[in-house]
N, C-alpha and C positions, 0 to 999 in steps of 0.2 A: 412530455417533459417531466412529469412527476417521477417516473421510474429512474430517469437519468439523475434527477436530484437526489433520490434515495440512494443510488449507487455512489454518487459523489459524497454523500453524508457518511456512508460506510467506509469509503476510502479515507476521508478526513479523520474518522474515528481511529483507523489504523495508524495514521501518522501522528495523531494526538497522543495515542498510547506510547508511541515511540519517543516523542518529544518529552512527554511527562515521565518516561521511564516507569510506566505503570504496568506491571506484569499481569495483574488481574484484568485490567482493561484489554490488554493484548490477547489474553486467553478468550475473552468475550467476543472479540472481533472475528476470530477464526471459527470455522465450522467445527462443531463437536459431532456432527452426523456424517459428513462426507470425508472421504480420504483427502488429506491435505499434503502439500509439498511446498518447500521453500528452497530457493537457490540464492544464497547470500553471495556477494562478489568474492571470488577466490576460494569458496568452500565447495566441498562435495555436495551433491544433491541430498537434501534431507526429505525423507518421505515417512509420513506417519505423524500423528498428533504428538506423541510423547517426545520424539526427537526434535520436532519443529518448536514445540513449546520450551524444551530445554535450551535450544539455541537462543530463543528470545530472552529467556531468563538470564542467560550468560551475557548477552549483549546489553540488556537494559540494566543489569547489575554492575556493569563495568563503568566506572567513572571516566575512563578514557574514551568511551564510545563517542563518536562524533555527533555533534548536533546536526539535525537534519531538517530540511524544509521542503515540502512538496511544491512543485511548480508545474503549471501548464497541463493539468489533467485533461485527458480526452477520453470520453466514455462511448462505448458501444454496448447496446443491450441486445441480446439475442434470446428472447423468451425468458427462461429461468436462469440464464447465465449472462454475465456482463463482464466486460474487460475495461480496465482503466490503464491507459499508458500515460506515464507522467515522468517528469524529471525529479530527481532527488538532489537537492543542493546541499553540499557539505562544504562549508566555507566558500571558496571560490571555484570549487570543482563540482562537476555534475555526474550523476549516474542516470541511466535510463531504467525505468521500472515498468514491469507488467504485473498488474494485480488482477486476478481472476476471482470473480464473486459468483456464488450460487444463491438463488432465492430459496430461503427456508421459511415457508409461511409468508409473512409480510415483511421479513427482514432479509437483507443481503449479508451473506457471510463470506469471508475470505477463504478460498481453497488453494490458491497458489500465489506466491509472491516470488518474483525473480527480478533482481537488480544486477546491472553490470555496466561496464565502461561504455562511454559514448564519445564520439568526436563532436557531437552537436551540443547545443545548449538551447534553453527555451528562449522564446521571443522576449524582448524587453517588456517589463510589466507596465501596463497602462495605469491610469488613475483608478482608485478603488471604485468609483462610481460607474465605471464602464467595464464590467466583467466580460471576459471573452467566452463565447459559447461555441460549441462544436456540434455538428450534426452527424 
């Protein structure tokens, strides 16, 4: 369970950087060693650290960028790689996101983020004292 919690922590750090509009924190979340890629909804694929980080600087620097909230993250750990599939809530609308992490030493770093349209939405949230776990 510790690995899953570490991956969830890394995923939360990614969304915290997004919410806080913190470019420096966003740069820290992403791998500086591995090849990285990002697929923002409606954008062309972005491949390579320079273009991915430029995209985040533009998004985080735009006061019109939507506020986002992560919902219902589900984690799968596969050795030194991990996948988080979650919903991104933007107002009343939802996107579905896939975040791929690679273990670098004892830290999980983001190597791929992809978000896009979904017809679904997360399950209703329960009380805070009963977090939902996925195996």
